[in-house]
C-alpha positions as CSV (number, residue, x, y, z in Angstrom):
1,M,-10.0,-16.1,47.9
2,T,-9.1,-14.1,44.7
3,K,-6.4,-11.6,44.6
4,P,-7.5,-7.9,44.1
5,V,-6.7,-6.4,40.7
6,N,-5.6,-2.9,40.2
7,L,-7.8,-1.8,37.3
8,R,-5.5,1.0,36.2
9,L,-2.6,-1.3,35.8
10,A,-4.7,-3.9,34.0
11,R,-6.0,-1.3,31.6
12,K,-2.5,0.0,30.9
13,A,-1.2,-3.6,30.3
14,K,-4.1,-4.2,27.9
15,E,-3.3,-1.0,26.0
16,R,0.4,-1.9,25.8
17,E,-0.4,-5.4,24.5
18,E,-2.7,-3.9,21.8
19,A,0.0,-1.4,20.8
20,R,2.5,-4.3,20.5
21,R,0.1,-6.3,18.3
22,K,-0.5,-3.3,16.1
23,A,3.2,-2.6,15.8
24,A,3.9,-6.2,14.8
25,A,1.2,-6.0,12.1
26,N,2.5,-2.8,10.7
27,A,6.1,-4.2,10.7
28,A,4.9,-7.2,8.7
29,A,3.0,-5.0,6.3
30,H,5.5,-2.2,5.8
31,G,8.8,-3.5,7.0
32,R,9.8,-5.2,3.8
33,K,12.4,-4.3,1.2
34,K,11.4,-2.6,-2.0
35,A,12.3,-5.7,-4.1
36,E,10.0,-7.9,-1.9
37,R,7.1,-5.4,-2.3
38,K,7.6,-5.3,-6.1
39,A,7.7,-9.1,-6.3
40,E,4.5,-9.4,-4.3
41,E,2.7,-6.8,-6.4
42,A,3.9,-8.6,-9.6
43,E,2.7,-11.9,-8.3
44,A,-0.7,-10.4,-7.5
45,A,-1.0,-8.9,-10.9
46,R,0.0,-12.2,-12.6
47,A,-2.7,-14.0,-10.6
48,A,-5.3,-11.4,-11.5
49,R,-4.4,-11.7,-15.2
50,A,-4.6,-15.5,-15.0
51,L,-8.0,-15.4,-13.4
52,D,-9.3,-12.9,-15.9
53,G,-8.0,-15.1,-18.7
54,K,-10.1,-18.0,-17.5
55,R,-13.3,-16.0,-17.3
56,I,-16.2,-17.2,-19.4
57,E,-18.0,-14.5,-21.3
58,D,-21.8,-15.0,-21.7
59,E,-22.9,-13.1,-24.8
C-alpha cells in the first residue's frame, strides 16, 4: 500500500527546488568577476568577426 502524500508539503518542496535551480542559474550567469565577463564578451566579439570574415558575398 502506498504512503499518503501531503500535497501542500509536496507543492512547497517543488517550489523550493525550482527556486534553488533558478538561483543557481542566476549565480552562474551573474556571479562572475568583471574581468571574466569582459574576457567572455571579447571572445564572443572575436568569434563574430572571424565568422563575418569568412562570409561569401554573392554579388
